[in-house]
C-alpha positions in Angstrom: -0.3 0.1 -0.1 3.1 2.3 0.6 3.5 3.0 -3.1 -0.1 4.3 -3.4 0.6 7.0 -1.0 1.7 9.1 -3.5 -1.3 9.5 -5.2 -2.7 11.3 -2.2 -1.0 15.0 -2.1 -3.1 15.4 1.4 -0.6 12.9 3.1 2.5 15.2 2.4 0.8 17.7 4.8 0.9 15.3 7.7 -1.3 12.4 9.1 -4.5 12.1 7.4 -7.2 10.5 9.7 -10.4 11.6 8.9 -11.8 9.6 6.0 -14.9 9.8 7.9 -15.5 13.2 7.4 -14.2 13.4 3.9 -12.1 10.9 1.6 -9.4 13.0 0.1 -8.7 13.5 -3.6 -6.4 11.2 -5.3 -4.4 12.3 -8.7 -5.7 9.7 -11.1 -9.5 10.7 -10.0 -8.5 14.3 -10.6 -7.1 13.4 -13.9 -10.2 11.8 -14.9 -12.4 14.4 -13.7 -10.4 17.1 -15.9 -10.9 15.2 -18.8 -14.3 14.8 -18.5 -15.2 18.4 -18.2 -12.8 19.2 -21.3 -14.6 16.7 -23.1 -18.0 18.6 -22.4 -16.5 21.8 -23.0 -15.3 21.1 -26.5 -18.4 18.8 -27.6 -21.1 20.3 -25.6 -24.5 18.3 -26.1 -22.6 15.9 -28.5 -21.2 14.5 -25.0 -24.9 13.3 -23.9 -24.3 9.8 -25.7 -21.3 9.5 -23.7 -22.4 10.9 -20.6 -25.3 8.2 -20.7 -23.2 5.7 -21.1 -20.8 6.5 -18.1 -24.1 6.0 -15.8 -25.0 2.8 -17.5 -21.3 1.7 -16.8 -21.6 2.9 -13.3 -24.5 0.8 -12.8 -23.0 -2.0 -13.7 -19.6 -1.4 -11.6 -21.7 -1.1 -8.6 -23.8 -4.4 -9.3 -20.3 -6.2 -9.6 -18.3 -4.6 -6.7 -20.9 -5.5 -4.3 -22.6 -8.3 -5.8 -26.2 -7.2 -6.6 -28.1 -7.7 -9.7 -27.6 -4.2 -11.7 -31.8 -4.1 -12.0 -31.7 -3.7 -8.2 -29.2 -0.9 -8.1 -30.1 2.7 -7.9 -27.9 5.6 -8.4 -28.6 8.6 -6.1 -27.0 11.6 -5.0 -26.9 10.9 -1.4 -27.9 8.6 0.9 -30.3 10.9 2.8 -32.2 11.7 0.5 -32.8 8.2 -1.0 -33.6 7.4 2.2 -36.4 9.9 2.6 -37.9 8.3 -0.6 -37.9 4.9 0.4 -39.8 5.7 3.6 -42.4 7.7 1.7 -43.6 4.4 0.1 -43.2 2.4 3.6 -46.6 1.9 5.3 -46.6 4.3 8.5 -48.3 1.5 10.7 -44.5 -0.5 10.6 -42.8 -0.9 14.1 -39.4 0.0 13.8 -36.0 -0.6 15.9 -33.5 2.2 15.7 -30.0 2.6 17.5 -29.8 5.6 19.9 -27.5 7.9 18.9 -27.3 6.6 15.0 -26.5 8.9 12.2 -29.1 11.8 12.6 -30.0 11.6 9.1 -30.9 7.5 9.5 -33.0 8.3 12.8 -34.3 11.7 12.0 -35.7 10.3 8.5 -38.0 7.9 10.5 -38.7 10.1 13.5 -40.2 12.3 11.3 -43.0 10.2 10.4 -45.6 8.3 12.1 -44.0 4.9 12.5 -44.2 3.4 15.9 -40.6 3.3 17.1 -38.3 1.2 19.7 -34.6 2.1 20.3 -31.9 0.1 21.6 -28.6 1.4 23.5 -25.3 1.1 21.9 -23.8 -1.8 24.5 -20.8 -4.3 24.0 -23.7 -7.0 23.6 -25.8 -5.1 20.8 -26.8 -8.1 18.6 -28.2 -10.1 21.8 -30.4 -7.0 22.5 -31.1 -6.7 19.0 -32.3 -9.9 18.5 -34.6 -10.4 22.2 -36.3 -7.0 20.8 -37.2 -8.2 17.7 -38.7 -11.6 19.1 -40.4 -9.9 21.6 -41.7 -6.4 20.3 -42.6 -7.9 16.9 -40.3 -5.3 15.2 -41.1 -5.0 11.2 -38.1 -2.8 10.3 -34.4 -2.9 11.9 -32.9 0.3 10.4 -29.2 1.1 11.6 -25.4 2.0 10.4 -23.1 -1.0 9.7 -20.6 1.0 11.2 -21.2 4.0 13.9 -20.3 7.5 12.7 -19.3 9.0 16.3 -17.2 5.7 17.4 -16.8 3.2 14.8 -18.7 0.5 16.4 -19.3 -2.2 13.9 -22.6 -4.5 14.1 -21.8 -7.9 13.5 -22.6 -8.7 9.5 -23.1 -12.4 10.1 -25.5 -11.8 12.7 -27.2 -9.5 10.3 -27.3 -12.7 8.0 -28.7 -14.9 10.7 -31.5 -12.6 11.9 -32.9 -12.5 8.2 -33.0 -16.2 8.5 -34.7 -16.5 12.1 -36.9 -13.3 11.0 -37.4 -13.6 7.2 -40.4 -10.6 7.4 -38.1 -8.5 9.4 -37.0 -5.6 6.7 -33.3 -4.5 7.7 -32.2 -1.3 6.1 -28.4 -0.2 6.3 -26.7 2.8 6.0 -23.2 1.9 4.8 -22.0 5.2 4.1 -19.1 4.7 7.0 -18.7 1.4 5.9 -18.6 1.1 1.8 -15.0 0.7 0.3 -13.2 -0.1 3.6 -14.0 -3.6 3.2 -14.9 -6.4 1.1 -18.7 -6.9 0.7 -21.3 -9.3 -0.7 -24.8 -7.9 -0.4 -26.8 -10.9 -1.6 -25.3 -12.9 0.9 -25.6 -10.3 3.7 -29.4 -10.6 4.6 -29.6 -6.9 4.4 -32.9 -5.8 2.5 -31.6 -2.3 1.7 -28.4 -0.8 1.6 -27.6 2.8 0.8 -24.4 4.6 1.0 -22.8 8.2 0.4 -19.7 7.6 -1.8 -17.6 10.6 -0.6 -16.1 9.1 2.2 -14.4 5.7 2.1 -15.1 5.4 -1.6 -13.2 8.1 -2.2 -15.6 9.4 -5.0 -16.2 12.9 -3.7 -19.8 14.7 -3.4 -22.7 14.2 -5.4 -23.1 10.5 -5.8 -24.0 7.3 -3.8 -26.3 4.4 -4.3 -29.2 2.2 -2.9 -29.0 -1.7 -3.0 -32.4 -3.9 -2.8 -33.4 -7.5 -2.3 -36.1 -8.9 -4.2 -38.5 -8.1 -1.2 -38.4 -4.6 -1.3 -40.6 -3.7 -4.0 -43.1 -5.8 -2.1 -43.3 -3.8 1.0 -42.4 -0.2 -0.4 -44.9 1.7 -2.8 -43.2 4.4 -4.0 -44.4 7.6 -5.6 -41.7 9.3 -7.3 -41.5 9.5 -10.8 -39.9 11.5 -13.4 -38.5 11.4 -17.3 -35.4 10.0 -16.6 -36.7 6.8 -14.7 -38.5 5.9 -17.8 -35.1 6.5 -19.6 -36.8 9.1 -22.0 -39.6 6.9 -22.9 -43.0 7.9 -22.8 -44.5 4.5 -23.7 -42.3 3.1 -20.5 -44.3 5.5 -17.8 -45.8 2.7 -16.4 -43.3 0.2 -16.4 -40.7 1.4 -14.4 -38.8 -1.0 -12.1 -38.5 -0.4 -8.5 -35.0 1.2 -8.4 -35.0 3.0 -11.1 -38.0 5.2 -9.6 -35.2 6.4 -7.5 -33.9 8.1 -10.5 -36.5 10.7 -11.4 -33.9 12.9 -12.8 -31.0 13.1 -14.8 -27.6 12.0 -13.0 -24.3 13.8 -13.6 -21.6 11.8 -15.5 -19.2 13.7 -13.6 -20.2 12.4 -10.5 -21.2 9.1 -11.1 -18.2 8.7 -13.8 -16.3 9.4 -10.2 -17.9 6.4 -8.6 -17.4 4.0 -11.3 -13.7 5.6 -11.7 -13.0 4.9 -7.7 -14.4 1.4 -7.4 -12.3 0.5 -10.6 -9.6 2.0 -8.9 -10.4 -0.1 -5.7 -10.6 -3.4 -7.7 -7.1 -2.4 -9.3 -5.4 -2.5 -5.7 -7.6 -5.3 -4.8 -10.7 -5.4 -2.1 -9.0 -8.2 -0.4 -6.3 -6.6 -0.3 -7.8 -3.3 1.4 -9.8 -5.6 3.7 -6.7 -7.3 5.0 -4.9 -3.9 5.6 -7.3 -1.7 7.1 -8.1 -4.8 9.5 -4.5 -4.7 10.4 -4.9 -1.2 10.9 -7.8 -1.7 13.3 -6.4 -4.2 15.7 -3.3 -2.1 16.1 -5.0 1.1 16.8 -7.6 -0.5 19.1 -4.8 -2.2 21.1 -2.9 0.7 21.6 -6.1 2.9 22.2 -7.3 0.6 24.8 -3.7 0.4 26.5 -3.9 4.0 26.9 -7.4 3.7 28.3 -8.8 5.9 25.7 -11.8 4.0 24.0 -15.0 3.1 25.4 -14.9 0.3 27.8 -17.8 -1.6 25.5 -15.1 -1.9 23.0 -12.7 -4.2 25.4 -15.6 -6.7 25.4 -15.7 -6.9 21.6 -14.1 -8.7 19.4 -13.7 -6.9 16.1 -13.6 -3.0 14.9 -14.0 -0.4 12.2 -11.3 1.6 11.3 -13.0 4.9 13.0 -12.1 5.3 16.8 -13.0 7.7 19.1 -10.8 8.5 21.8 -11.7 10.2 25.3 -9.8 13.2 25.1 -10.1 16.8 25.7 -10.0 19.6 23.7 -6.2 20.4 24.5 -5.4 17.2 23.2 -7.2 17.7 19.9 -5.3 21.1 19.4 -2.3 18.9 20.3 -2.9 16.6 17.5 -3.8 19.4 14.9 -0.6 21.5 15.7 0.9 18.1 15.2 -0.7 17.9 11.7 -3.1 15.2 12.4 -6.1 15.6 10.6 -9.1 14.4 12.5 -12.5 15.7 14.2 -14.5 16.4 16.9 -17.5 14.4 17.3 -19.7 13.0 20.6 -17.5 13.4 24.1 -14.2 12.9 22.3 -11.8 13.1 19.4 -12.6 10.8 16.0 -9.8 9.5 14.0 -10.3 7.2 11.1 -7.9 5.2 8.7 -8.0 3.7 5.5 -5.4 1.8 3.0 -3.3 4.9 2.4 -2.5 4.8 6.1 0.1 2.7 7.7 1.3 1.6 10.8 3.5 4.5 11.7 0.7 7.0 11.5 -0.9 4.8 14.4 2.7 4.9 16.0 3.1 8.8 15.8 -0.5 9.4 17.0 0.0 7.4 20.3 3.2 9.2 20.5 1.4 12.2 20.5 -0.9 11.4 23.1 1.4 10.0 25.3 2.9 13.5 25.2 -0.4 14.7 26.9 -0.8 12.5 29.7 
């Protein structure tokens, strides 16, 4: 992974531990985006057919990357808009289970409607608590982030698969914005019914692009009312024949934005998602061990086996300023400082951060 670091100019400024806020631009993507806009500058509307091809190829790429049939892939500008569209078509009598403290755009979308909502606290045995609540409360919909935005708590994805087997009528809605791109993922084997993500973080694709993936069952439970000419591919005869996923695409899509998503996914494939997964697991294990030894992680993480590459360390504003003054890009979240690592980070980054933290104790 070391040779890839030269692609990211931001790394020359210090330690970039802030992918959970924004995935940095890299040089080969910038080159592609400049070439795209130069074509538009020169060719104008003649570029339309090429732009439509880019959108189609992006759908194919998302389909392969996550193992979800292209007919069940929706290309969306961001997760928040797509989730609100989805919930407008979901029966408000459904009983929903949410996690307290989950990402606001996820929880607010449900809370702003008339669903019957139950909540579960984030605990070390979260999966067991979720299972019991679903069994006892007759939950219809479980909605949660695969990785929590504040502290990197990672739901056991094998648990979600088992949950779907035991409760086949349960609709599982997952936000993958803080996960997708950080590790390999097989949607069709996951047990998840709806997986959505904005792609400007771990997929490094910039703003204005994302996706929703659907199981075959979703269209039977959701009655969407959104529609537009683009959903019918500009064909008057197809107004009443639009497939479910395309209803999330009522208007035109940007070939620059979605072409960036395709380019980034292709870039990840060239690196190798297995290699990225392994590298990130190594970073996560090292960081977790180091931060636990310093007593900087919430106690619940000492009782869990795995973790994402996002960490919230229990330090104050003075430590945050110390990290910033040592050119560590990170973010204040919750009651601490959030550090997040991706494949362009290395173990030295973690060692250097630990050294800084030790000087503040």
